[in-house]
C-alpha positions as CSV (number, residue, x, y, z in Angstrom):
1,M,-14.6,199.3,22.1
2,D,-14.4,203.1,22.7
3,D,-10.6,202.9,23.4
4,L,-10.1,201.7,19.8
5,Y,-11.0,205.2,18.5
6,D,-8.5,208.0,19.2
7,D,-8.9,211.7,19.8
8,A,-8.7,212.5,16.1
9,A,-11.7,210.2,15.4
10,R,-13.7,212.2,18.0
11,E,-12.6,215.6,16.9
12,R,-15.2,218.1,15.6
13,L,-14.5,220.9,13.1
14,V,-15.7,223.4,15.7
15,P,-14.7,222.5,19.2
16,E,-17.6,222.3,21.6
17,P,-17.5,223.1,25.4
18,P,-18.4,220.4,27.8
19,K,-22.1,219.9,28.5
20,R,-23.8,220.9,31.7
21,V,-23.0,218.7,34.7
22,D,-26.7,217.9,35.0
23,A,-27.1,216.8,31.4
24,P,-27.2,213.1,30.5
25,V,-23.7,211.6,30.0
26,R,-23.3,210.6,26.4
27,Q,-20.2,209.8,24.4
28,A,-19.2,211.7,21.2
29,F,-20.6,209.1,18.8
30,E,-23.9,208.9,20.8
31,R,-24.3,212.6,20.4
32,D,-23.7,212.3,16.7
33,R,-26.4,209.7,16.4
34,A,-28.9,212.0,18.3
35,R,-28.1,214.9,16.0
36,V,-28.9,212.9,12.9
37,V,-32.1,211.5,14.4
38,H,-33.3,215.0,15.3
39,A,-32.3,216.6,12.0
40,S,-35.1,218.1,9.9
41,A,-33.7,216.2,6.9
42,S,-34.4,212.9,8.6
43,R,-38.0,213.8,9.1
44,R,-38.4,214.7,5.4
45,L,-37.3,211.2,4.4
46,A,-40.7,209.9,5.4
47,A,-42.2,211.6,2.4
48,K,-39.5,210.7,-0.1
49,T,-39.6,207.8,-2.6
50,Q,-37.7,204.6,-1.9
51,V,-38.8,202.4,-4.8
52,M,-42.6,203.1,-5.0
53,G,-43.9,206.5,-4.0
54,P,-44.8,206.9,-0.2
55,Q,-48.3,207.8,-1.2
56,T,-49.0,204.6,-3.1
57,D,-49.6,202.2,-0.2
58,D,-49.6,202.1,3.6
59,F,-47.2,199.2,3.6
60,V,-44.6,200.3,1.1
61,R,-41.3,201.6,2.4
62,N,-40.3,205.2,2.1
63,R,-36.7,206.6,2.6
64,L,-37.2,206.9,6.3
65,T,-38.4,203.4,7.0
66,H,-35.7,202.1,4.7
67,S,-33.0,204.1,6.6
68,L,-34.3,202.8,9.9
69,E,-34.0,199.2,8.6
70,V,-30.5,199.8,7.2
71,A,-29.5,201.3,10.6
72,Q,-30.7,198.1,12.4
73,V,-28.7,195.9,10.1
74,A,-25.6,198.1,10.3
75,R,-25.7,198.3,14.1
76,D,-26.1,194.5,14.5
77,L,-23.3,193.8,12.0
78,A,-21.0,196.4,13.6
79,R,-21.5,195.0,17.0
80,A,-20.7,191.5,15.8
81,L,-17.5,192.7,14.1
82,G,-16.3,194.8,17.0
83,C,-16.5,198.3,15.5
84,H,-18.6,201.0,17.1
85,P,-22.3,200.3,16.7
86,D,-23.2,204.0,17.0
87,L,-20.9,205.0,14.2
88,A,-22.3,202.4,11.8
89,E,-25.9,203.2,12.8
90,T,-25.5,206.9,12.4
91,A,-24.0,206.5,9.0
92,A,-26.9,204.3,8.0
93,L,-29.4,206.8,9.3
94,A,-27.7,209.5,7.3
95,H,-26.9,207.6,4.2
96,D,-29.9,208.8,2.2
97,L,-30.4,212.3,3.6
98,G,-29.1,213.9,0.4
99,H,-31.5,212.2,-1.9
100,P,-33.8,214.6,-3.7
101,P,-37.6,214.0,-4.4
102,F,-38.4,210.9,-6.4
103,G,-35.2,209.0,-5.4
104,H,-32.5,208.2,-8.0
105,N,-34.9,209.4,-10.7
106,G,-34.8,212.9,-9.2
107,E,-31.0,212.6,-8.7
108,R,-30.7,212.0,-12.4
109,V,-32.5,215.3,-13.3
110,L,-30.5,217.4,-10.9
111,A,-27.3,215.9,-12.1
112,E,-28.2,216.8,-15.7
113,L,-29.1,220.4,-14.8
114,S,-26.3,221.2,-12.4
115,G,-23.2,220.7,-14.6
116,A,-22.4,224.5,-14.4
117,C,-22.1,224.4,-10.6
118,G,-20.2,221.1,-10.3
119,G,-23.0,218.5,-10.7
120,F,-25.2,216.7,-8.2
121,E,-24.9,213.4,-6.4
122,G,-27.0,212.2,-3.5
123,N,-24.0,211.2,-1.3
124,A,-22.2,214.5,-2.0
125,Q,-25.4,216.2,-1.0
126,T,-25.5,214.2,2.2
127,L,-22.0,215.6,3.2
128,R,-23.1,219.1,2.3
129,L,-26.3,218.7,4.4
130,L,-24.4,217.4,7.4
131,T,-21.7,220.0,7.2
132,R,-23.5,223.1,6.0
133,I,-27.2,223.0,5.3
134,E,-28.6,221.6,8.6
135,A,-28.5,224.4,11.1
136,K,-26.9,223.7,14.5
137,T,-23.4,225.0,14.8
138,F,-21.6,228.1,13.4
139,D,-17.8,228.8,13.2
140,D,-16.0,231.9,14.4
141,H,-16.7,233.6,11.0
142,G,-20.5,233.0,11.3
143,R,-20.6,230.2,8.7
144,S,-22.7,227.2,9.3
145,V,-20.9,223.9,9.9
146,G,-24.1,221.9,10.0
147,L,-24.4,219.3,12.7
148,N,-20.7,219.5,13.6
149,L,-20.3,215.8,13.7
150,T,-17.1,214.0,14.6
151,R,-14.5,213.1,12.0
152,A,-15.1,209.4,12.4
153,T,-18.9,209.8,11.9
154,L,-18.6,212.0,8.9
155,D,-16.1,209.5,7.4
156,A,-18.5,206.6,8.0
157,C,-21.2,208.5,6.2
158,T,-19.0,208.9,3.1
159,K,-19.8,206.2,0.6
160,Y,-17.7,207.7,-2.2
161,P,-14.7,209.5,-0.7
162,W,-13.5,211.4,-3.8
163,P,-14.6,214.5,-5.8
164,R,-16.4,214.5,-9.1
165,A,-13.2,214.9,-11.1
166,A,-11.9,211.6,-9.8
167,A,-15.1,209.6,-10.3
168,S,-15.4,206.6,-12.7
169,P,-18.0,206.5,-15.5
170,P,-21.4,205.3,-14.3
171,E,-22.5,201.7,-15.0
172,G,-25.3,199.4,-14.0
173,V,-28.4,200.4,-12.2
174,H,-29.5,201.7,-8.8
175,G,-31.4,199.6,-6.3
176,D,-34.7,201.3,-7.4
177,G,-34.1,200.2,-11.0
178,T,-33.1,203.5,-12.6
179,P,-30.0,203.3,-14.7
180,R,-26.8,204.8,-13.3
181,V,-26.3,207.9,-15.4
182,V,-24.9,210.0,-12.5
183,V,-21.2,209.7,-11.7
184,K,-20.7,208.6,-8.1
185,F,-18.7,211.0,-5.9
186,G,-18.9,212.2,-2.3
187,V,-18.0,215.9,-2.3
188,Y,-18.6,219.1,-4.3
189,E,-15.7,221.4,-5.0
190,D,-16.9,224.1,-2.6
191,D,-17.1,221.5,0.2
192,L,-13.5,220.3,-0.2
193,P,-12.2,222.1,2.9
194,V,-14.4,220.1,5.3
195,F,-13.8,217.0,3.3
196,D,-10.0,217.4,3.5
197,W,-10.3,218.0,7.2
198,M,-12.4,214.8,7.6
199,R,-9.9,212.7,5.5
200,R,-6.8,214.0,7.3
201,G,-4.3,211.2,7.5
202,V,-6.0,209.0,4.9
203,D,-4.3,208.3,1.7
204,G,-6.3,207.7,-1.5
205,P,-10.0,206.8,-1.9
206,A,-10.1,204.0,0.8
207,R,-13.3,203.7,2.8
208,C,-13.3,203.2,6.5
209,L,-14.7,199.9,7.8
210,E,-17.8,201.6,9.3
211,A,-18.7,203.1,5.8
212,Q,-18.3,199.6,4.3
213,V,-20.7,198.2,7.0
214,M,-23.2,201.0,6.1
215,D,-22.9,200.2,2.4
216,L,-23.4,196.5,2.8
217,A,-26.4,197.1,5.2
218,D,-28.0,199.3,2.6
219,D,-27.5,196.6,-0.1
220,V,-28.8,193.8,2.2
221,A,-31.9,195.8,3.3
222,Y,-33.1,196.9,-0.1
223,S,-32.4,193.6,-1.7
224,V,-34.6,191.8,0.8
225,H,-37.2,194.4,1.6
226,D,-37.9,195.3,-2.1
227,V,-38.9,191.7,-2.7
228,E,-41.0,191.8,0.4
229,D,-42.8,194.9,-0.8
230,G,-43.3,193.3,-4.2
231,V,-44.8,190.2,-2.7
232,V,-47.3,192.2,-0.6
233,A,-48.2,194.4,-3.5
234,G,-49.1,191.3,-5.6
235,R,-46.3,191.9,-8.1
236,V,-44.0,189.0,-7.1
237,D,-44.9,185.4,-6.5
238,L,-41.8,183.6,-5.1
239,T,-43.2,180.2,-6.0
240,R,-43.6,181.1,-9.7
241,L,-40.6,182.8,-11.1
242,D,-40.0,183.1,-14.8
243,R,-36.4,182.1,-14.7
244,E,-35.4,182.8,-18.3
245,A,-36.6,186.4,-18.2
246,L,-35.4,186.8,-14.6
247,W,-31.9,185.7,-15.3
248,Q,-31.7,188.1,-18.3
249,T,-32.7,191.0,-16.0
250,V,-30.1,189.9,-13.4
251,R,-27.4,189.9,-16.1
252,D,-28.5,193.1,-17.6
253,W,-28.6,195.0,-14.3
254,Y,-26.2,193.4,-11.9
255,T,-24.0,190.4,-12.8
256,P,-23.4,190.2,-16.6
257,E,-20.9,187.4,-16.1
258,A,-23.3,184.9,-14.5
259,D,-24.8,182.2,-16.7
260,D,-28.1,180.3,-16.2
261,D,-26.6,177.3,-14.5
262,L,-24.8,179.5,-11.9
263,L,-28.0,181.5,-11.2
264,D,-30.1,178.4,-11.0
265,D,-27.7,177.1,-8.3
266,V,-27.8,180.3,-6.4
267,L,-31.6,180.4,-6.5
268,A,-31.7,176.8,-5.3
269,G,-29.6,177.8,-2.3
270,L,-32.1,180.6,-1.5
271,R,-35.0,178.3,-1.9
272,A,-33.4,175.9,0.6
273,V,-33.8,178.5,3.3
274,E,-36.4,177.0,5.6
275,S,-38.8,180.0,5.5
276,W,-38.8,180.3,1.6
277,P,-42.5,180.1,0.7
278,T,-44.0,177.0,-0.8
279,A,-47.4,178.6,-1.6
280,A,-48.4,182.0,-3.0
281,Y,-48.8,184.9,-0.6
282,D,-52.5,185.1,0.6
283,H,-52.4,188.5,2.4
284,G,-53.4,186.8,5.7
285,R,-51.7,187.3,9.0
286,R,-50.0,183.9,8.9
287,G,-48.7,184.7,5.4
288,L,-47.3,188.0,6.5
289,A,-45.6,186.4,9.4
290,S,-44.0,183.8,7.1
291,L,-42.8,186.6,4.8
292,K,-41.3,188.5,7.8
293,N,-39.5,185.3,8.9
294,L,-38.1,185.0,5.4
295,T,-36.7,188.6,5.4
296,S,-35.2,188.0,8.9
297,D,-33.6,184.7,7.8
298,L,-32.1,186.2,4.6
299,I,-30.6,189.2,6.4
300,G,-29.1,186.8,9.0
301,R,-27.7,184.6,6.2
302,F,-26.0,187.5,4.4
303,C,-24.6,189.2,7.5
304,G,-23.4,185.9,9.0
305,A,-21.5,185.0,5.9
306,V,-19.9,188.5,5.7
307,Q,-19.0,188.3,9.4
308,E,-17.3,184.9,9.0
309,A,-15.4,185.9,5.9
310,T,-14.2,189.2,7.5
311,F,-13.0,187.5,10.6
312,A,-11.1,184.9,8.5
313,A,-9.4,187.6,6.5
314,S,-8.1,189.9,9.2
315,E,-7.0,189.9,12.8
316,G,-8.1,193.5,13.1
317,P,-8.7,195.6,15.0
318,L,-11.9,195.8,12.9
319,V,-12.3,199.6,13.1
320,R,-11.7,202.6,10.9
321,Y,-8.8,201.6,8.5
322,G,-7.6,198.6,10.4
323,A,-9.4,196.1,8.1
324,D,-11.8,195.8,5.2
325,L,-15.2,194.1,5.1
326,V,-15.2,190.9,3.1
327,V,-18.3,189.9,1.1
328,P,-18.2,186.3,-0.2
329,E,-18.9,185.9,-3.9
330,R,-21.8,183.6,-3.2
331,T,-23.4,186.2,-0.9
332,R,-23.0,188.9,-3.6
333,L,-24.7,186.6,-6.1
334,E,-27.6,185.8,-3.7
335,I,-28.2,189.5,-3.2
336,A,-28.1,190.1,-6.9
337,V,-30.7,187.4,-7.5
338,L,-33.0,189.1,-5.0
339,K,-32.4,192.5,-6.6
340,G,-33.2,190.9,-10.0
341,I,-36.5,189.6,-8.7
342,A,-37.6,193.1,-7.6
343,A,-36.1,194.7,-10.8
344,H,-38.0,192.3,-13.1
345,Y,-41.4,192.3,-11.5
346,V,-41.6,195.7,-9.8
347,M,-39.2,198.3,-11.2
348,S,-39.7,197.5,-14.9
349,A,-43.5,197.8,-14.8
350,D,-44.9,200.1,-17.4
351,D,-46.9,202.2,-15.0
352,R,-43.8,203.0,-12.9
353,V,-41.7,203.8,-16.0
354,A,-44.4,206.3,-17.2
355,L,-44.6,207.9,-13.8
356,M,-40.8,208.4,-13.7
357,V,-40.9,210.3,-16.9
358,R,-43.5,212.7,-15.5
359,Q,-41.4,213.1,-12.3
360,R,-38.3,214.1,-14.3
361,E,-40.3,216.7,-16.3
362,L,-41.7,218.2,-13.0
363,L,-38.3,218.6,-11.4
364,A,-36.8,220.2,-14.5
365,D,-39.6,222.7,-14.6
366,L,-39.2,223.4,-10.9
367,V,-35.5,224.1,-11.2
368,E,-36.1,226.5,-14.2
369,G,-38.9,228.2,-12.3
370,L,-36.9,228.8,-9.1
371,L,-34.0,230.1,-11.1
372,S,-36.2,232.6,-12.9
373,R,-38.0,233.7,-9.8
374,G,-35.0,234.0,-7.6
375,P,-34.9,234.5,-3.8
376,D,-38.6,235.4,-3.5
377,A,-39.5,231.8,-4.4
378,L,-37.0,230.1,-2.0
379,D,-37.3,229.2,1.6
380,R,-35.6,231.8,3.8
381,P,-32.3,229.9,4.4
382,F,-31.8,229.3,0.7
383,A,-32.9,232.9,-0.1
384,E,-30.1,234.0,2.2
385,D,-27.6,231.7,0.4
386,W,-28.8,233.2,-2.9
387,E,-28.0,236.7,-1.7
388,G,-24.6,235.5,-0.7
389,A,-23.8,233.8,-4.0
390,V,-21.2,235.6,-6.1
391,D,-22.1,234.2,-9.6
392,E,-24.7,232.3,-11.6
393,A,-23.1,229.0,-10.7
394,G,-23.4,229.8,-7.0
395,R,-27.1,230.7,-7.5
396,L,-27.7,227.5,-9.4
397,R,-26.2,225.5,-6.5
398,V,-28.6,227.3,-4.1
399,V,-31.6,226.3,-6.3
400,V,-30.3,222.7,-6.5
401,D,-29.9,222.7,-2.7
402,Q,-33.5,223.9,-2.3
403,V,-35.0,221.4,-4.7
404,A,-33.0,218.5,-3.1
405,S,-34.4,219.4,0.3
406,L,-38.0,219.0,-0.9
407,T,-40.2,215.9,-0.4
408,D,-42.1,214.3,-3.2
409,A,-45.3,216.0,-2.1
410,S,-43.7,219.4,-1.5
411,A,-42.0,219.3,-4.9
412,V,-45.4,218.7,-6.6
413,S,-47.0,221.6,-4.6
414,R,-44.1,223.9,-5.2
415,H,-44.2,223.2,-8.9
416,A,-48.0,223.8,-9.0
417,A,-47.5,227.2,-7.2
418,L,-44.8,228.2,-9.7
419,T,-46.6,227.1,-12.8
420,G,-50.2,227.9,-11.8
């Protein structure tokens, strides 16, 4: 497997000397995985919203647990396909690092406020974090190059390999139910040099296979696990679904072309899965075990279908730009139905909608307060960036970087400190 990746795939922006002879022998992609695992941004994911806030329940997923689950799905699928498991797993572990407090709701606020400095997007922020903000390696000019990951790993982490100017208008909704009002792109203008280095030899906006594996693993994980969280929270009963309202949500949010008969057929296929519940969840140990078996069976069902379709469409090699991942239409619809269940019963709830309004107001106040206070209100690394900024746009970008780095709880406490 390693011999399918050339020296260019393993190249780092700043060359690194060999490790000590007494250090554990690890390959380049293994080192990349370790660097992401140990990054401070990874630890902060534990206190960032996935769908429901991390403080709402001991069971509910946060961004870190979600990322770990995506990583497991990505690693297993990559191994089955024949691409490098460490590459896909590292991309999955890193895929949400750039998300600000309050998930896509927070992303929306920062995008609205950062137009003067080139906008905000969680995936572009991930690239910035991996190549600039996380402190590990510096170049000969004393500039941070972040974790100094290999070209192939950075490319696998890039879900939208294009700048904001090339982005399409937003449409649909995110996995957490918020409308897509933020254009999707993967690099800010001032990060284009490292992006161009990463994409050397690649024409156009194509994504490498490992990035496609990461993206599918993300889709599979939250479609299944959001339903699981909803069942345990008492918001979803899989034995009593209001199909008329549910199908309208599925069409409004995910698949506008699907009619009731098609969606009925797709749901029937999901209900035919042996572990699909036949009785309401009772919060007992046996009920939880059955629910876990359902999530496992669904993940296996989706990944198995993709693996089979991908093998049928290409002789490979299934690495980098040698092939594309193939997601069957039936699988896409099954995932959409699960997303629709979570969207209808969890994400559209009145209490969550009201909370999201308050969250947006808080982040907007926080950005305004930090801009007015300047470096004295920033963490030292960002205060140093402020001092090095040459204009107002540069200082706005520093404040956005600072706010994006906060957890849900630290955003609330920082806001309280600024506003009294």
